[in-house]
C-alpha positions in Angstrom: 92.1 92.6 83.9 88.2 92.5 84.3 86.6 90.9 81.7 82.1 91.2 81.7 80.7 87.8 80.5 77.2 88.0 78.9 75.7 85.3 77.4 72.0 83.8 78.3 72.8 80.8 77.2 74.1 79.1 80.8 76.8 76.6 78.6 78.4 79.3 76.7 78.5 81.6 79.7 80.2 78.6 81.6 82.5 77.5 78.7 83.4 81.1 78.1 84.4 82.4 82.0 85.8 79.2 82.4 88.5 79.9 79.4 89.1 84.0 80.7 90.0 82.5 84.2 92.5 80.3 83.4 94.3 83.2 81.7 94.2 85.4 85.1 91.8 87.6 84.3 88.9 88.5 86.9 85.5 87.7 85.3 81.9 89.3 85.9 79.3 86.6 84.6 75.2 87.8 83.2 72.6 86.9 81.5 71.4 89.8 79.5 72.6 93.0 78.4 70.9 95.6 81.0 73.0 93.9 83.8 76.0 94.0 81.8 75.6 97.8 81.7 75.1 98.1 85.3 78.6 95.6 85.9 79.9 97.9 83.0 79.2 101.0 84.9 80.1 99.3 88.3 83.5 99.4 86.8 85.9 102.3 86.5 88.6 100.9 85.1 90.0 99.2 82.3 87.6 96.4 81.1 87.1 93.9 78.5 83.6 92.8 77.7 82.6 89.7 76.0 78.9 90.1 75.1 76.6 88.3 72.9 74.8 89.3 70.4 71.5 87.9 70.5 70.2 88.6 74.5 67.1 89.7 76.1 66.0 92.8 77.8 68.9 94.3 75.6 70.6 92.9 73.0 74.5 93.0 72.8 74.4 95.7 69.5 72.1 98.3 71.8 74.2 97.6 74.6 77.1 98.4 72.4 76.1 101.7 71.0 75.4 102.5 74.7 78.6 101.3 76.0 80.4 103.3 73.7 78.3 106.6 73.5 79.5 106.6 77.7 82.4 109.4 77.9 85.4 107.7 79.8 89.2 107.8 80.1 89.4 103.8 80.1 86.8 102.6 77.4 86.1 98.6 77.1 87.6 96.6 74.4 84.0 95.0 73.0 83.9 91.9 71.5 80.3 90.6 70.0 80.2 86.8 70.0 77.8 85.4 68.0 76.0 83.1 65.7 75.5 85.6 62.9 78.6 85.2 60.8 77.8 86.8 57.5 79.9 89.6 55.8 77.0 91.8 56.4 76.8 91.0 60.3 80.5 91.6 60.8 80.5 94.8 59.0 77.4 95.8 61.2 78.5 95.0 64.6 82.2 96.4 64.0 80.3 99.7 62.4 78.3 100.0 65.5 81.3 99.9 67.5 82.4 96.7 68.3 86.4 96.3 68.5 86.2 92.8 67.3 83.7 90.1 66.4 83.9 86.1 66.9 81.8 84.0 65.6 80.0 80.8 67.4 80.7 77.5 67.4 84.2 79.5 68.4 87.7 78.5 68.2 89.3 78.5 72.4 93.1 78.7 70.9 91.5 81.7 68.3 89.3 83.1 71.2 92.4 83.2 73.7 94.3 84.8 70.8 91.6 87.8 70.5 91.9 88.4 74.2 95.3 88.7 74.3 94.9 91.4 71.9 92.7 92.9 74.1 94.6 93.1 76.8 97.7 94.4 74.8 95.5 97.0 73.2 94.4 98.1 76.8 97.4 97.8 78.2 98.6 100.2 75.7 95.5 102.9 76.1 96.0 103.0 80.0 99.8 103.7 79.3 98.4 106.6 77.2 96.0 107.9 79.9 98.5 108.0 82.5 101.3 109.5 80.1 98.4 112.3 79.1 97.9 112.6 82.9 101.3 112.4 83.6 101.8 115.6 80.9 99.0 117.4 82.6 100.2 117.4 86.4 104.1 118.5 84.8 102.1 121.1 82.9 100.2 122.9 85.8 102.3 122.0 88.7 105.6 123.3 90.0 108.1 120.6 89.8 110.2 121.9 93.0 107.1 121.7 95.1 104.9 120.0 93.7 102.0 123.2 94.0 100.4 125.0 91.6 102.6 126.9 89.3 102.2 130.5 88.0 100.3 129.5 85.1 97.7 127.7 86.8 97.2 129.3 89.5 96.1 132.3 87.2 93.8 130.1 85.3 92.5 128.5 89.1 92.0 132.1 90.4 89.2 132.5 87.9 87.2 129.6 89.3 88.2 130.4 93.0 86.0 133.6 92.2 83.2 132.2 90.6 83.2 130.1 93.4 83.4 133.0 96.1 80.9 134.6 94.5 78.5 131.4 94.6 79.1 131.2 98.5 78.2 135.0 99.1 82.1 135.6 100.8 85.1 137.6 99.4 88.0 136.4 98.1 90.9 137.5 100.0 94.9 137.3 98.2 98.3 136.9 99.7 101.4 136.8 98.1 103.8 135.3 100.6 108.0 136.1 100.2 110.7 134.3 102.1 112.9 137.2 103.6 116.3 137.3 103.2 116.2 133.7 101.2 119.2 134.6 98.5 120.8 134.6 101.5 119.9 131.3 101.9 121.2 130.2 98.7 124.2 131.9 99.0 125.5 131.0 102.5 124.3 127.2 102.2 124.0 126.6 98.7 120.7 125.9 96.3 120.3 122.6 97.1 119.5 123.9 101.2 117.3 126.4 99.1 115.6 123.8 97.6 115.2 121.7 100.8 113.8 125.0 102.3 111.0 126.2 99.7 110.2 122.8 99.6 109.6 122.5 103.5 107.7 126.1 103.1 105.0 124.2 100.6 104.6 121.5 103.2 104.3 123.7 105.9 101.3 126.5 103.7 99.2 123.0 102.2 99.2 121.8 105.9 97.7 125.0 107.3 96.0 125.8 104.6 92.3 123.8 104.0 91.8 121.7 101.2 89.5 124.2 99.6 91.8 127.4 99.6 94.3 127.5 96.7 97.9 127.5 97.1 100.7 127.8 94.6 104.3 129.0 93.8 104.5 132.1 92.0 107.9 132.4 90.9 111.1 131.9 92.9 110.6 132.5 96.4 107.0 133.7 96.3 103.7 132.0 96.8 100.1 132.8 96.0 97.2 132.1 98.3 93.5 132.4 97.7 90.5 132.1 100.5 87.0 132.5 99.7 85.5 133.6 103.3 84.6 136.4 105.8 87.8 139.0 106.2 88.2 137.7 109.7 88.6 134.0 108.9 90.8 135.1 105.9 93.0 137.4 108.2 93.6 135.3 110.7 94.9 132.3 108.4 97.0 134.3 107.2 98.6 135.5 110.4 98.4 132.0 111.8 100.9 131.4 108.7 103.1 134.3 109.7 103.3 132.7 112.9 104.4 129.1 112.3 107.0 129.8 109.2 108.6 132.7 111.7 108.6 129.4 114.4 109.9 126.6 112.2 113.4 125.2 112.1 114.2 124.6 108.5 116.8 121.8 108.2 119.4 122.4 105.4 121.4 120.0 103.0 124.1 119.6 105.2 122.1 119.3 108.5 122.1 122.6 109.9 119.0 124.0 110.9 117.6 127.7 110.1 114.9 130.1 111.1 113.0 132.2 108.4 110.3 134.6 108.3 107.8 135.3 105.6 106.3 138.7 104.8 102.7 138.8 103.1 101.0 141.0 101.0 97.0 140.9 100.6 94.2 142.4 99.0 90.2 141.1 99.1 87.5 142.2 97.0 83.8 141.1 97.8 82.8 142.4 94.4 81.8 140.6 90.9 85.2 139.6 89.9 86.9 139.7 86.1 89.8 138.3 85.4 91.3 141.8 84.9 90.2 142.8 88.3 92.2 139.8 89.7 95.1 141.2 87.7 94.7 144.5 89.9 94.3 142.6 92.9 97.7 140.1 92.4 99.3 143.8 91.7 98.1 145.5 95.1 99.0 142.4 97.4 102.4 143.0 95.4 102.7 146.3 96.2 101.3 145.6 100.3 104.1 143.1 100.0 106.5 145.4 99.3 105.7 147.9 102.1 105.7 144.8 104.6 109.7 144.6 103.3 110.3 148.3 103.5 108.9 148.1 107.0 110.8 145.3 108.8 109.9 142.3 107.0 108.1 139.2 108.6 104.6 141.0 108.8 101.8 141.4 106.5 100.2 144.5 105.0 96.7 144.7 104.5 96.5 148.7 103.4 98.3 150.9 102.1 
């Protein structure tokens, strides 16, 4: 792990650095609290801070309060290293946010043991952060395709509507449905159907811009939101329609098939409320139904 060591005494700094490096950690040495603060800001990952209490520019207690006020997903483990050893000083140090406290002259074995505690604690916090991120991803993304799921798409549409308003663009919504997809599942099996859905999701992500919104709306339906002028948005939808119809989709048994897409779209340039976004989705859904009834493999924007 990264270890930031701050002490204005060169001898103590050398001793601490040597001990920490022997434990296999990366050391950043500084001689005052301000330099320690800059080193902390430069390091975005988990770290241990071994900080002297009495230093120039900014002392260890001031630095501790400043660090603890910084909102981070991976907060540091903070150990005060100081000659102050009475009960009141210890209580003050811990009360101001320090995670641990060791007095000078320190015992190397004891300090190493405390560093091991810090390492275990930071490891557990990192695992907790990773678990939270994984759960957040699972809650917002479709397990099969990796696209945003329906609930996350609905939340994202509100933000996308706000973005389109700021940019002065209209919001274009499209509901895309794979034509005759039930036949793929019935004829080739659900494993093949899953491969097709994953491939379509990849094509959509590859064709759309990084700031366009795409998600799985349910089953074989996908939803796309684009903030742009009408011409650009319609070109993107039409190109997607054409590209899907020209692709060969590889199935579970190695066979390849062609598929087509039907699209219903709606557009709104006025200020959008959540209720209006729902109306736009309903409008796009009705137009998708018209596209299906008119022969599929087409887009309907009015009607």
